[in-house]
N, C-alpha and C positions, 0 to 999 in steps of 0.2 A: 282505297280511299273512300269511295262512296258508302261502303258499309259502316264506316266509323262515324258518319255524319247523319244525324236524324234530321228530317225535314223541319226547318224552322228553328232548329236549336241554335243557340248563340255560340259563336266560335271565338274564343279569346286566348290570349297568352301564347304559349309555344305551339299549340295546335293551330292557331291562326297563322303564325309565322311559317309553319311547315306547309300548311295548305297554300299560302301565298307563293312560297318558293316552288311548290309542285305545279301550281297553275301557271306560273311564269315560265317554267321550263317547257311545259307542254304548248303554251301559246307561242313562245319563241320557236318551237319546233314545227309550227304551222297549224295547230289546232285552232278552230274558231271559238269565239266566246260562247256561241250557242251550243257548240259540241261539248265544251267544258261544263256549261251549265247543266246540260242533260246528263252528262257522266257523273257529276257530283250530286245531282238532285237539288241544286240550288237555283235561284233565279238568275236571269241574264244580268240584272242590275247588281246583284251580289258579286258575281264573278268579275264584272266590269270594275267595280269598286276595289276588289282585292287586287286586281292587276294594276290599277292606278296607284294604289297604296304601295305596291312593291316596285314602283318606278318603271314599269314597262312602257315603251313607246307603242301606243296602239296603232294598228294598221288602219288604212282608209277603208271605206265601204266597198270599193271596187265598182264593177259595172262599167258601162260606157262612159267615156270622158269626152268632153267637148274641147275643142281647141284646133290648132293648126294641124291639118293632116300631113303625115309624112309622105314625101314623094319618093317613089322607088323607080328610078329611071336607069 
């Protein structure tokens, strides 16, 4: 996929739909947006926009969360 995209080139039509479907499949499979951006040679924002356009529910940022601690007794 990365070899077919030139950096900064406009992606339209069926190529855009195919790319969006491919990104969605990989993202749903656990790949991060940053990893997909690096793999395709596109920006984080471009990949984020493509995922949003294809109807993906984006994951949270992760990390430590605040709230009630679970008790293990």
